C-alpha positions as CSV (number, residue, x, y, z in Angstrom):
1,M,-30.1,-19.8,31.3
2,K,-33.4,-19.1,32.5
3,T,-32.3,-16.8,35.5
4,L,-29.8,-15.0,33.1
5,K,-32.7,-14.3,30.6
6,S,-34.9,-13.1,33.5
7,K,-32.4,-10.5,34.6
8,Y,-32.7,-8.6,31.2
9,L,-36.4,-8.8,31.2
10,L,-37.3,-5.6,33.1
11,P,-34.3,-3.5,31.6
12,L,-35.6,-4.5,28.1
13,F,-39.0,-3.7,29.1
14,L,-37.8,-0.2,29.8
15,V,-36.6,0.3,26.4
16,V,-40.1,-0.9,25.1
17,Q,-41.7,1.6,27.4
18,I,-39.9,4.5,26.1
19,L,-40.6,3.5,22.4
20,I,-44.3,3.1,23.2
21,L,-44.5,6.5,24.7
22,Q,-43.0,8.0,21.7
23,I,-45.6,6.6,19.6
24,I,-48.3,7.5,22.1
25,S,-47.1,11.1,22.0
26,S,-48.5,11.5,18.5
27,F,-52.0,10.6,19.6
28,P,-53.2,13.1,22.2
29,K,-56.9,12.9,21.6
30,T,-56.7,9.0,22.0
31,V,-54.9,9.4,25.2
32,E,-57.5,12.1,26.3
33,Y,-60.4,9.7,25.6
34,Y,-59.2,6.3,26.6
35,Y,-56.8,7.2,29.5
36,S,-57.4,10.6,30.9
37,N,-61.2,10.4,30.7
38,G,-61.4,6.6,30.9
39,F,-59.0,4.5,32.7
40,Y,-57.2,7.2,34.9
41,P,-60.4,8.6,36.7
42,V,-61.2,5.0,37.9
43,V,-57.7,4.6,39.2
44,A,-57.5,8.0,40.7
45,Q,-60.8,7.6,42.6
46,F,-59.7,4.3,44.0
47,S,-56.5,5.7,45.3
48,R,-58.0,8.7,46.9
49,A,-60.8,6.5,48.5
50,S,-58.1,4.2,49.7
51,F,-55.8,6.9,51.2
52,S,-57.8,9.9,52.0
53,W,-58.8,8.7,55.4
54,F,-55.2,8.6,56.7
55,P,-54.5,11.7,58.5
56,F,-51.0,11.8,57.2
57,S,-49.3,11.4,53.9
58,I,-49.0,7.7,53.0
59,G,-47.1,8.7,49.8
60,D,-44.5,10.6,51.7
61,C,-44.0,7.4,54.0
62,I,-43.6,5.3,50.7
63,Y,-40.9,7.7,49.5
64,F,-39.1,7.6,53.0
65,I,-39.1,3.8,52.8
66,L,-38.0,3.7,49.1
67,I,-35.1,5.9,49.9
68,A,-34.1,4.1,52.9
69,L,-34.2,0.8,50.9
70,L,-32.2,2.2,48.1
71,I,-29.4,3.5,50.6
72,K,-29.4,0.0,52.1
73,W,-29.0,-1.6,48.8
74,F,-26.1,0.7,47.7
75,W,-24.5,0.0,51.1
76,D,-24.7,-3.8,50.8
77,Q,-23.5,-3.6,47.1
78,R,-20.6,-1.1,47.9
79,K,-17.8,-3.8,47.6
80,T,-19.1,-5.4,44.5
81,W,-19.3,-2.5,42.0
82,R,-16.3,-3.4,40.3
83,T,-16.7,-7.3,40.3
84,S,-20.5,-7.4,39.8
85,W,-21.1,-4.0,37.9
86,K,-23.1,-5.5,35.4
87,N,-25.6,-7.4,37.7
88,N,-25.8,-4.2,39.9
89,S,-26.6,-2.1,36.9
90,L,-29.3,-4.5,35.8
91,Q,-30.8,-4.6,39.2
92,L,-31.1,-0.9,39.2
93,L,-32.5,-0.7,35.8
94,S,-35.1,-3.3,36.8
95,F,-36.2,-1.2,39.7
96,F,-36.4,1.8,37.5
97,S,-38.3,0.0,34.9
98,L,-40.9,-1.1,37.2
99,F,-41.1,2.4,38.9
100,Y,-41.4,3.9,35.3
101,F,-44.1,1.6,34.4
102,L,-46.3,2.4,37.6
103,F,-45.5,6.1,37.3
104,H,-47.1,6.3,33.8
105,V,-50.0,3.8,34.3
106,L,-51.2,5.4,37.6
107,W,-50.8,9.2,36.5
108,A,-48.0,10.2,34.0
109,L,-49.7,9.2,30.7
110,N,-51.7,12.5,31.3
111,Y,-48.5,14.3,30.0
112,Y,-49.5,13.0,26.6
113,R,-53.3,14.0,26.8
114,Q,-54.9,16.8,24.6
115,P,-53.7,20.3,25.6
116,L,-56.3,22.2,27.6
117,Y,-56.2,25.4,25.3
118,E,-57.5,23.1,22.5
119,K,-60.2,21.5,24.8
120,M,-61.4,24.9,26.0
121,G,-60.9,26.7,22.6
122,I,-58.4,29.2,24.0
123,K,-55.7,30.9,21.9
124,K,-52.1,31.0,23.1
125,E,-50.6,34.1,21.4
126,Y,-50.9,37.6,22.9
127,T,-48.9,40.8,22.5
128,N,-47.1,43.0,25.1
129,D,-50.0,45.4,24.9
130,D,-52.5,42.5,25.7
131,L,-50.3,41.6,28.8
132,L,-50.2,45.2,29.9
133,D,-54.0,45.7,29.6
134,F,-54.7,42.5,31.5
135,T,-52.3,43.3,34.2
136,K,-53.9,46.6,34.7
137,K,-57.3,44.9,35.1
138,L,-55.9,42.5,37.4
139,I,-54.5,45.4,39.6
140,I,-58.0,46.8,39.7
141,K,-59.5,43.7,40.7
142,T,-56.8,42.6,43.4
143,N,-57.1,46.0,45.0
144,D,-60.9,45.7,45.1
145,I,-60.8,42.3,46.8
146,H,-58.0,43.5,49.0
147,Q,-60.1,46.5,50.2
148,L,-63.2,44.3,50.8
149,I,-61.0,42.1,53.1
150,T,-58.7,44.6,55.0
151,K,-60.7,47.9,54.8
152,N,-57.2,49.4,54.6
153,D,-55.0,49.9,51.7
154,D,-51.9,49.5,53.9
155,S,-52.6,46.2,55.5
156,K,-51.5,42.9,54.2
157,V,-54.1,40.0,54.2
158,V,-53.9,37.7,57.1
159,F,-55.3,34.4,56.2
160,P,-57.9,33.4,58.9
161,Y,-58.4,29.6,58.3
162,T,-56.4,26.7,59.3
163,Q,-54.9,24.6,56.6
164,E,-57.0,21.7,57.2
165,S,-60.2,23.7,56.8
166,T,-58.6,25.2,53.8
167,F,-58.5,21.8,52.1
168,T,-62.2,21.4,52.5
169,K,-63.0,24.9,51.3
170,T,-61.3,24.3,48.1
171,L,-64.1,22.1,47.0
172,Q,-66.5,25.1,47.0
173,G,-64.5,26.7,44.1
174,Y,-64.2,23.5,42.1
175,A,-68.0,22.8,42.5
176,E,-68.7,26.5,41.1
177,L,-66.0,26.0,38.2
178,S,-67.5,22.6,37.3
179,S,-71.1,24.1,36.9
180,H,-69.4,25.9,33.9
181,Y,-67.1,23.1,32.9
182,D,-67.8,19.7,33.8
183,Y,-64.4,18.2,33.1
184,F,-63.2,20.2,36.2
185,T,-65.5,18.3,38.5
186,F,-63.6,17.2,41.5
187,K,-64.6,14.0,43.7
188,K,-63.1,12.6,46.9
189,L,-60.7,15.1,48.6
190,S,-57.3,13.6,49.5
191,T,-55.0,16.5,50.2
192,K,-52.4,16.4,52.8
193,K,-49.6,18.6,54.4
194,S,-46.4,17.0,53.2
195,L,-44.2,15.5,55.6
196,L,-41.4,16.6,53.5
197,S,-42.4,20.4,53.7
198,L,-38.8,21.5,55.0
199,P,-36.9,19.6,52.1
200,L,-39.5,20.8,49.6
201,S,-38.8,24.5,50.8
202,Y,-35.0,24.1,50.3
203,M,-35.9,22.5,47.0
204,G,-38.1,25.6,46.1
205,F,-41.4,23.6,45.7
206,S,-44.7,24.4,47.1
207,G,-46.2,21.0,46.7
208,Y,-46.4,17.9,44.5
209,L,-48.7,15.2,43.6
210,N,-47.8,11.6,44.5
211,P,-48.6,9.6,41.6
212,F,-48.7,6.3,43.3
213,T,-51.3,7.4,46.0
214,N,-53.0,10.2,44.1
215,E,-52.5,12.3,47.4
216,A,-52.1,16.0,46.8
217,Q,-49.0,17.1,49.0
218,V,-48.9,20.7,50.0
219,N,-45.8,22.4,51.6
220,Y,-47.4,23.7,54.8
221,L,-44.5,26.2,55.3
222,I,-45.6,28.5,52.4
223,P,-47.1,31.9,53.1
224,M,-50.9,31.3,54.0
225,Y,-52.3,34.1,51.6
226,G,-51.3,31.9,48.6
227,F,-52.0,28.6,50.2
228,P,-55.5,28.1,48.6
229,T,-54.3,28.6,45.0
230,T,-51.4,26.0,45.8
231,V,-53.8,23.5,47.1
232,N,-56.1,24.1,43.9
233,H,-53.0,23.5,41.7
234,E,-52.2,20.2,43.4
235,M,-55.8,19.2,43.0
236,A,-55.7,19.9,39.2
237,H,-52.8,17.5,39.1
238,Q,-55.0,15.0,40.9
239,M,-57.7,15.5,38.2
240,G,-55.2,14.4,35.5
241,Y,-53.7,17.6,34.3
242,A,-50.1,17.2,34.0
243,S,-49.0,20.5,32.6
244,E,-47.9,23.0,35.3
245,S,-49.2,25.9,33.4
246,E,-52.5,24.3,33.0
247,C,-52.6,23.5,36.6
248,N,-51.8,27.1,37.5
249,F,-54.6,28.1,35.2
250,I,-57.0,25.8,36.7
251,G,-55.9,26.6,40.3
252,F,-56.4,30.3,39.6
253,L,-59.8,29.6,38.2
254,A,-61.0,27.5,41.3
255,S,-59.7,30.1,43.4
256,I,-61.3,33.1,42.2
257,N,-64.6,31.0,41.6
258,N,-64.8,30.3,45.3
259,K,-67.2,32.5,47.0
260,D,-64.8,33.1,49.9
261,L,-62.9,36.4,49.6
262,Y,-59.6,35.1,50.9
263,F,-59.7,32.3,48.2
264,K,-60.3,34.9,45.6
265,Y,-57.5,37.2,46.9
266,S,-55.3,34.1,46.7
267,G,-56.1,33.6,43.2
268,Y,-55.9,37.1,41.9
269,S,-52.7,38.0,43.7
270,F,-51.2,34.8,42.3
271,A,-52.2,35.9,38.8
272,L,-51.0,39.4,39.4
273,S,-47.6,38.3,40.7
274,Y,-46.9,36.2,37.5
275,C,-48.1,39.0,35.1
276,L,-45.9,41.5,37.0
277,S,-43.0,39.2,36.6
278,S,-43.5,38.9,32.9
279,I,-43.5,42.5,32.6
280,R,-40.4,42.9,34.7
281,G,-38.6,40.7,32.4
282,Q,-39.3,43.0,29.4
283,D,-39.5,46.4,30.9
284,E,-38.2,47.2,34.4
285,L,-39.3,50.9,34.4
286,L,-42.9,49.8,33.4
287,Y,-42.9,47.4,36.1
288,K,-41.9,49.9,38.8
289,T,-44.6,52.3,37.4
290,L,-47.3,49.6,37.9
291,L,-46.3,49.0,41.3
292,R,-47.5,52.4,42.3
293,D,-51.0,51.5,41.5
294,I,-51.2,48.4,43.8
295,H,-52.2,48.7,47.4
296,P,-49.3,48.6,49.7
297,G,-50.9,45.7,51.7
298,I,-50.7,43.6,48.5
299,L,-47.1,44.3,48.1
300,K,-46.5,43.4,51.8
301,N,-47.9,40.1,50.9
302,F,-45.5,39.8,48.0
303,Q,-42.9,40.6,50.1
304,E,-43.9,37.8,52.5
305,S,-43.4,35.3,49.6
306,R,-40.0,36.9,48.8
307,D,-38.9,36.5,52.5
308,Y,-40.0,33.0,52.4
309,R,-38.0,32.1,49.3
310,K,-35.0,34.0,50.8
311,K,-35.1,32.0,54.0
312,Y,-34.8,28.8,52.2
313,Q,-32.6,29.8,49.3
314,T,-29.6,27.5,48.9
315,P,-27.3,26.5,45.9
316,I,-29.0,23.0,46.4
317,Q,-32.2,24.6,45.0
318,N,-30.6,25.5,41.7
319,G,-29.8,21.9,41.3
320,F,-33.1,20.6,42.0
321,H,-34.7,23.2,39.7
322,S,-32.3,22.2,37.0
323,F,-33.3,18.5,37.5
324,Y,-36.9,19.3,37.3
325,D,-36.5,21.5,34.4
326,N,-35.2,18.7,32.5
327,F,-37.6,16.4,33.8
328,L,-40.6,18.6,32.6
329,K,-38.8,18.9,29.2
330,A,-38.7,15.1,28.9
331,N,-42.4,14.9,29.6
332,Q,-44.0,17.1,26.9
333,Q,-43.3,20.4,28.6
334,K,-40.7,22.0,26.3
335,D,-40.5,25.2,28.4
336,G,-39.4,23.3,31.5
337,M,-39.5,25.4,34.7
338,D,-40.6,28.3,32.6
339,S,-43.9,26.3,31.7
340,Y,-45.3,27.5,35.2
341,S,-45.5,31.1,34.0
342,K,-47.1,29.9,30.5
343,F,-50.4,30.0,32.2
344,V,-50.3,33.9,31.6
345,D,-51.0,33.0,28.0
346,L,-54.1,31.0,29.0
347,M,-55.5,33.8,31.4
348,I,-55.1,36.7,28.9
349,N,-57.0,34.7,26.1
350,Y,-59.6,33.3,28.5
351,Y,-60.6,36.9,29.4
352,R,-60.4,38.5,26.0
353,T,-64.2,38.6,25.7
354,G,-65.0,38.4,29.5
355,S,-64.4,40.6,32.6
356,L,-62.6,39.7,35.6
């Protein structure tokens, strides 16, 4: 009887966890105070201190091992699914319950924290005229940075640093940003080139945070001109910001606050591409008109990104995007994959009273 009851313990605990999260979602300021600014930073610092000195991604290795063990388990149970379907299902639910618990305790409770726009006092609404005005300012700024780097409107930016040195250089941008907002202070670098970069490319992702080791995993195959902003995005996740739109915004700010021109270019061109995409979705003719004001060299960098995406485009990518879209919606991001572009709201309103 004791053995029978123990089989139900973890599956029942999964139900309890889901119910608790439903309650927690109504108290974002409590989560912000006790978890995001209390318990989580301690756990994150410990994880980064423990795994940062490894030259490769421990988190990726853990995933390899887990996948191998799951495949082995399915193979070993292949003949018992009809006769022992109940016990097999309970074992799977037990595994998922433990995974779900660690996922939330070690990082994912940040999905329920206070929204960044409230914390920074930023509005979310903007008009099409606001978007157009901001995009025009971005074009001027990105052109200026591009000119300072290339001295030639027609040349694309060629990133001069290694990926390893880029990881270290990102700290300068966060140091400058934290002088204005102390809650963007970043400590203990633990950023790695993902061992899963090729699968990530086919899945359509530039990186991810491993919540169990707090390592920022970056896809080393992406175009280098945008590499710094991607790294900064994943570092924002490490600081406990779960929203993709917020991490895009923080990654943008950390990039343009860096004194290095290549980092600034990465941030401004990243923001410009999102604004142009938003305008294109509303007015194709206006989008094409705006392109005429952008340096040809910048457009060549944008083409570099399109070529990269096209190279790894497969029907499988749509499946992964659909899965992640539903995952985000289930974790407090109602816009799903579209939430990445929602950082345009934050940028426009952040710069209403200031200059780029």
